[in-house]
C-alpha positions in Angstrom: 149.3 -3.8 8.3 148.8 -6.3 5.4 151.8 -6.4 2.9 151.6 -3.6 0.2 151.2 -6.3 -2.4 148.1 -7.5 -0.7 146.7 -4.0 -0.5 147.4 -3.2 -4.2 145.7 -6.5 -5.2 142.6 -5.7 -3.1 142.5 -2.2 -4.5 142.6 -3.5 -8.1 139.8 -6.0 -7.2 137.5 -3.8 -5.3 138.4 -0.3 -6.5 139.2 2.6 -4.1 138.8 3.8 -1.5 138.8 0.6 0.5 138.9 0.1 4.3 140.8 -3.2 4.9 140.2 -4.9 8.2 142.7 -7.4 9.2 141.1 -9.9 11.6 144.4 -11.5 12.6 145.4 -8.1 14.0 142.1 -8.0 15.9 142.9 -11.4 17.4 146.4 -10.3 18.4 145.0 -7.2 20.1 142.4 -9.2 22.0 145.0 -11.8 23.0 147.3 -9.1 24.2 144.6 -7.4 26.3 143.4 -10.6 28.0 146.9 -11.9 28.6 148.3 -8.7 30.0 145.2 -7.9 32.1 144.1 -11.4 33.4 141.6 -10.1 35.9 139.8 -7.8 33.4 136.9 -8.9 31.0 136.9 -6.8 27.9 133.6 -5.3 26.8 134.5 -4.1 23.2 133.2 -0.5 22.7 131.1 -0.9 19.7 131.1 2.8 18.9 134.8 2.6 17.9 133.9 0.5 14.9 130.5 -1.1 14.6 131.2 -3.4 11.8 129.3 -6.7 12.2 132.2 -8.9 11.1 134.3 -7.2 13.9 131.6 -7.9 16.4 131.4 -11.6 15.4 135.2 -12.1 15.5 135.5 -10.5 18.9 132.5 -12.5 20.3 134.1 -15.8 19.1 137.2 -14.8 21.0 135.3 -14.4 24.2 134.6 -10.6 24.2 131.7 -8.9 25.8 130.3 -5.6 24.5 129.9 -2.0 25.5 127.0 -0.3 23.6 125.8 3.3 23.8 122.6 3.2 21.7 119.7 0.9 21.0 121.0 0.5 17.4 124.4 -0.7 18.7 122.6 -3.0 21.1 120.5 -4.5 18.3 123.6 -4.7 16.0 125.4 -6.9 18.7 122.2 -8.8 19.6 121.3 -9.7 16.0 124.7 -10.6 14.8 125.3 -12.9 17.8 121.9 -14.6 17.2 123.0 -15.4 13.5 125.9 -17.4 14.7 125.5 -21.2 14.9 124.1 -22.3 18.1 127.3 -24.0 19.2 129.1 -20.6 19.0 126.7 -18.5 21.0 125.3 -18.5 24.6 122.1 -17.0 25.8 122.3 -13.2 25.5 122.4 -12.2 29.1 123.8 -9.0 30.7 127.2 -10.5 31.4 127.8 -10.1 27.7 126.9 -6.5 27.4 126.8 -3.2 29.3 124.8 -0.2 28.1 127.4 2.4 29.0 125.6 5.6 28.0 124.6 7.3 31.3 121.7 9.1 29.6 119.0 7.0 27.9 115.7 8.0 26.5 112.4 6.4 27.6 111.9 4.3 24.5 115.4 2.8 24.8 114.8 1.9 28.4 111.5 0.2 27.7 113.1 -1.9 24.9 116.1 -2.8 27.0 114.1 -3.9 30.1 113.2 -7.3 28.7 116.9 -8.2 28.7 117.5 -7.3 32.4 120.5 -5.2 31.2 123.4 -3.7 33.0 123.1 0.1 32.4 125.1 3.1 33.7 123.7 6.3 35.3 125.2 9.4 36.9 122.3 11.5 38.2 118.9 11.3 40.1 116.8 12.0 37.0 118.2 8.9 35.4 117.3 6.8 38.5 113.7 7.9 38.1 113.6 7.1 34.5 115.1 3.7 35.0 112.7 2.9 37.9 109.8 3.8 35.7 110.9 2.3 32.3 113.5 -0.4 33.0 112.9 -1.7 36.6 114.6 -5.0 35.8 118.0 -3.3 34.9 121.1 -3.6 37.0 122.9 -0.3 37.5 126.5 0.9 37.6 127.1 4.4 38.8 129.5 6.4 36.6 131.8 8.6 38.6 133.8 11.6 37.5 137.5 11.1 37.4 140.6 13.0 36.1 140.9 13.1 32.2 144.2 15.0 32.2 146.3 14.3 29.1 143.7 12.2 27.2 143.1 13.0 23.6 139.4 13.2 24.1 138.1 14.5 27.4 134.8 13.0 28.7 134.5 14.0 32.3 132.8 17.4 31.7 129.8 15.7 30.1 129.4 12.5 32.2 130.1 11.3 35.8 128.8 11.9 39.3 131.1 13.8 41.6 132.7 11.6 44.2 130.9 13.6 47.0 127.5 12.7 45.7 128.3 9.1 44.6 127.0 7.2 47.6 123.9 9.4 47.9 123.1 8.3 44.3 123.7 4.7 45.1 121.3 5.0 48.1 118.7 6.7 45.9 118.8 3.9 43.4 118.3 1.3 46.1 115.5 3.4 47.7 113.8 3.2 44.2 113.9 -0.6 44.3 116.8 -0.9 41.9 120.1 -2.7 42.4 123.4 -1.0 42.0 126.0 -3.6 41.0 129.0 -1.4 41.1 130.9 1.6 39.8 132.2 2.7 36.4 134.5 5.5 35.1 136.3 6.7 32.0 139.7 8.4 32.0 139.3 9.8 28.5 139.9 8.4 25.1 143.5 7.7 24.0 144.7 8.2 27.6 148.5 8.4 27.5 148.7 9.7 31.1 148.5 6.4 33.0 148.3 8.2 36.3 144.7 8.9 35.4 143.9 5.2 36.0 145.7 5.2 39.4 143.7 8.2 40.5 140.4 6.9 39.3 140.9 3.5 40.9 141.7 5.2 44.3 138.5 7.3 43.9 136.5 4.2 43.2 138.0 2.4 46.2 137.1 5.3 48.5 133.5 5.3 47.2 133.1 1.6 47.6 134.3 1.8 51.2 131.9 4.7 52.0 129.1 2.8 50.4 129.9 -0.3 52.5 129.6 1.7 55.7 126.0 2.6 54.7 125.2 -1.0 53.9 125.7 -1.1 50.1 128.2 -3.7 48.9 129.6 -3.2 45.4 130.6 -6.2 43.4 131.5 -4.8 40.1 134.0 -2.2 38.8 134.1 -1.1 35.2 137.4 0.7 34.5 136.0 2.0 31.2 138.1 2.7 28.1 140.9 5.0 27.1 143.4 2.3 26.5 145.7 3.9 23.9 146.5 2.8 20.5 150.1 3.0 19.6 149.9 5.5 16.7 153.6 6.4 17.2 156.5 5.6 19.5 155.6 8.5 21.8 152.8 6.3 23.1 154.1 3.9 25.8 153.6 0.2 25.2 150.4 -1.3 26.5 152.3 -3.7 28.7 153.5 -0.6 30.7 149.9 0.4 31.5 149.0 -3.2 32.2 151.6 -3.5 34.9 150.3 -0.3 36.6 146.7 -1.5 36.3 147.4 -5.0 37.6 149.4 -3.7 40.6 146.8 -1.2 41.5 143.8 -3.5 41.1 145.4 -6.2 43.1 146.3 -3.7 45.9 142.9 -2.0 46.1 140.3 -4.6 45.1 139.9 -8.1 46.4 139.2 -11.1 44.1 135.5 -11.1 44.7 135.2 -7.7 42.8 134.4 -8.4 39.2 136.6 -6.1 36.9 135.5 -5.2 33.4 136.7 -2.7 30.9 135.5 -1.1 27.6 138.5 -1.2 25.1 137.4 0.1 21.7 140.4 2.0 20.1 142.9 -0.5 21.5 141.1 -3.4 19.8 140.5 -2.0 16.3 142.8 1.0 15.6 145.7 -1.1 14.3 143.5 -3.6 12.6 142.5 -1.5 9.6 144.2 0.3 6.7 142.7 2.7 4.3 143.8 2.5 0.6 142.9 5.5 -1.5 143.8 6.9 -4.9 145.2 10.1 -6.2 142.6 11.8 -8.3 144.1 15.3 -8.7 147.3 17.1 -8.5 148.3 20.8 -8.3 151.0 23.2 -7.3 150.1 25.8 -4.8 152.3 28.4 -3.1 155.3 26.5 -4.4 154.6 23.0 -3.2 152.7 19.9 -4.3 149.1 19.3 -3.4 147.3 16.0 -3.9 143.6 15.3 -4.0 142.6 11.7 -2.9 139.2 10.0 -3.1 138.7 9.9 0.7 138.8 12.7 3.2 137.6 14.2 6.4 134.0 13.6 5.6 134.8 9.9 5.0 137.3 7.7 6.7 139.5 10.6 7.9 136.6 12.0 9.9 138.6 11.1 13.0 140.7 14.1 12.2 137.7 16.3 13.2 135.8 14.2 15.7 138.6 12.2 17.3 141.4 14.8 17.3 143.5 12.2 15.6 146.0 12.8 12.7 146.6 10.0 10.3 149.7 9.9 8.1 149.3 9.4 4.4 151.9 7.1 2.8 152.6 6.2 -0.8 152.9 2.9 -2.3 155.4 4.4 -4.9 159.0 4.9 -3.8 161.2 7.9 -4.6 162.5 11.2 -3.2 160.0 12.8 -0.9 159.0 16.4 -0.3 156.4 18.1 1.9 153.0 17.9 0.3 149.5 18.8 1.2 146.7 16.1 0.9 143.1 17.1 0.3 139.9 15.0 0.3 137.6 14.9 -2.6 134.7 17.1 -1.5 134.1 20.7 -2.6 134.7 22.0 0.9 137.9 23.8 2.2 137.5 21.9 5.5 138.4 18.7 3.8 142.1 18.7 4.4 143.7 15.4 5.3 147.1 16.7 6.0 149.0 19.9 5.3 152.5 18.4 5.8 153.1 14.9 4.5 156.4 13.7 3.1 155.5 12.1 -0.2 157.2 11.1 -3.4 156.2 12.7 -6.8 152.8 11.0 -7.3 150.7 10.9 -10.5 146.9 10.6 -10.9 146.0 7.0 -10.3 148.8 6.2 -7.8 147.8 4.6 -4.5 148.2 6.0 -1.0 147.4 4.4 2.3 146.9 5.2 6.0 147.6 2.7 8.8 146.0 2.4 12.3 142.8 3.9 11.0 140.4 1.3 12.4 138.9 3.4 15.3 136.5 6.3 15.2 137.1 6.8 11.5 134.6 5.0 9.2 132.3 4.9 12.2 131.7 8.7 11.9 132.0 8.9 8.1 129.2 10.6 6.0 128.3 10.8 2.3 128.7 14.5 2.1 128.7 15.9 -1.5 127.5 12.4 -2.5 130.8 10.7 -1.9 130.1 7.3 -0.4 132.2 5.9 2.5 135.0 3.5 1.6 134.2 0.0 0.9 135.0 -2.4 3.7 137.1 -5.4 2.8 137.7 -8.1 5.5 140.8 -10.3 5.6 139.5 -13.2 7.7 
């Protein structure tokens, strides 16, 4: 997090609420990922935070991108095209994976010109891709355990391992090319055994596919890499050791390994600064109202099952307080139990590690605009 003095200065300059993105933190996260997982090419999951400046910084560092909509694809494409020629390469599929297994007809038709890499997990999707994006390369998404992850994804996406090779065969029979497999262990995965189980399942499917004449050359290990919101989350280097050992044991060097880190890259790279706009005493304890809430940057409380702590710039004795957002809705509760000093209207508060799945899902409910984004480049 930037120093408190820097945040106070930015709040004075830009007003509040502000969403401060620290690009040095982005760079540290990217460097840690690539250093600790040397076999794995990161494809940043744009849905975690689709800010164009974040896309440009990660691209310059060498990142590829995971997109899940045509709008995200175009955001990445257009922002890379705006870079000076010396900083970009031809936009080819080794820089992007369209990782939403379900795509509408129009999206497929628009993507086809780029010969994209797309995911699928059922026979109807094969038929759509054959008709509307025949130049695409495919990756079959398989269902794997999501036990212990903050956001479970396996009930919505993923072919069962028992049908996987038949779906690979169906794609080849349709004249398409299946490049490999992909999976997702669930967002904010703190149960690292999910990865071990998933990699074992992928290896078994690749072996069965090989016996039927289908050689897979790509493995996408998805996302789920956890942000360290608190010390209960084990360090990333612990997961990296497990992944490196399992990947090297199960997959030869000719298998290309990619991943879709989103939260890991951006969660710790942003801090929200908000302002106390109201104060009351209810049921014997303090209540504060701030100018951002669950319909804004704190939307991750609802949509991402994530709890962000609110901290004060002011020092002093603390007591349990409730923090509400600014809207006229009882759902807009940021926290019912924060230890805060005695704050006054106009005082500043902040929340760290709020860069992922927060502003990305913010709305303008009640007419309150999202926090202004301020970049520290």
